[in-house]
C-alpha positions in Angstrom: 127.5 106.5 114.1 126.7 103.3 115.5 130.0 101.4 115.2 132.6 101.8 118.0 135.1 104.9 117.3 137.7 104.1 115.2 136.1 100.9 114.0 134.3 100.3 110.5 131.1 98.3 110.0 131.8 96.6 106.6 129.0 94.5 104.9 129.9 92.1 102.0 126.9 91.9 99.9 126.0 89.6 96.8 123.5 89.8 94.0 120.6 88.5 96.2 120.5 91.8 98.0 118.9 93.4 94.9 117.1 90.2 94.0 115.4 90.2 97.1 114.5 93.8 96.9 116.3 94.8 99.9 117.9 97.8 98.3 116.3 100.4 100.3 116.4 98.3 103.7 120.4 98.1 102.9 120.2 101.9 102.3 118.9 102.4 105.8 122.0 100.5 107.5 124.3 102.7 105.9 122.5 106.0 106.2 122.0 104.9 110.2 125.6 104.3 110.9 126.1 100.6 110.7 127.8 100.0 107.5 130.5 102.2 106.4 132.1 100.0 103.9 130.5 98.0 101.2 132.3 95.0 99.4 130.8 93.8 96.4 131.3 92.1 93.1 130.4 93.2 89.7 127.2 91.3 89.7 125.7 93.4 92.4 126.7 96.8 90.5 124.9 95.3 86.9 121.8 93.9 88.9 121.3 97.1 90.8 121.8 99.2 87.8 119.2 97.1 86.1 116.7 97.4 89.0 117.2 101.4 88.8 116.6 101.5 85.3 114.3 98.9 84.6 112.7 97.7 87.7 113.8 94.4 87.2 116.8 91.9 88.1 117.7 89.4 85.3 114.7 90.4 83.8 112.5 89.3 86.7 109.6 91.6 88.0 109.5 92.1 91.8 106.6 89.2 91.9 109.1 87.3 90.3 107.3 86.9 86.9 109.6 87.0 83.8 109.4 90.7 82.1 109.3 91.4 78.3 113.1 91.6 77.5 114.0 89.1 79.9 117.3 88.2 80.8 118.6 90.7 78.2 117.7 93.9 80.7 120.7 93.6 82.6 122.9 93.5 79.2 121.0 96.9 78.2 121.7 98.2 81.6 125.4 97.7 81.1 125.1 99.1 77.5 123.7 102.3 78.6 126.2 102.8 81.3 128.9 102.2 78.8 127.3 104.6 76.3 127.6 107.2 78.9 130.9 106.6 80.0 130.8 105.2 83.6 128.5 104.5 86.4 129.3 108.0 87.7 128.4 109.6 84.7 125.2 107.5 84.6 124.1 108.5 88.1 124.9 112.3 87.1 122.7 112.3 84.2 120.0 110.6 85.9 119.9 113.1 89.1 120.1 115.7 86.4 116.8 114.6 84.7 115.2 113.7 88.3 115.8 117.5 89.0 114.6 118.9 86.0 111.4 116.7 86.1 110.6 117.9 89.7 
């Protein structure tokens, strides 16, 4: 780990992390030992799930252009997770689908 023994590297993040398309960059910090704890509110989770499902955040493409379905896409993302029961179950289903497609 990069953090001193006994210390914890924590990151406080907001939805700007997702809106700026910095998800992969942030994952690098986690994988490389710079961050062991993440403090975030529900907006980060919702926008991250929307990005994973639809490739948008608040209905905007990665170029900042509005998309079909627009702002309502984050609500559709929430409803998909609710239908599956939890974020954990949604991730498990996505992993199974990805494995079956491979």
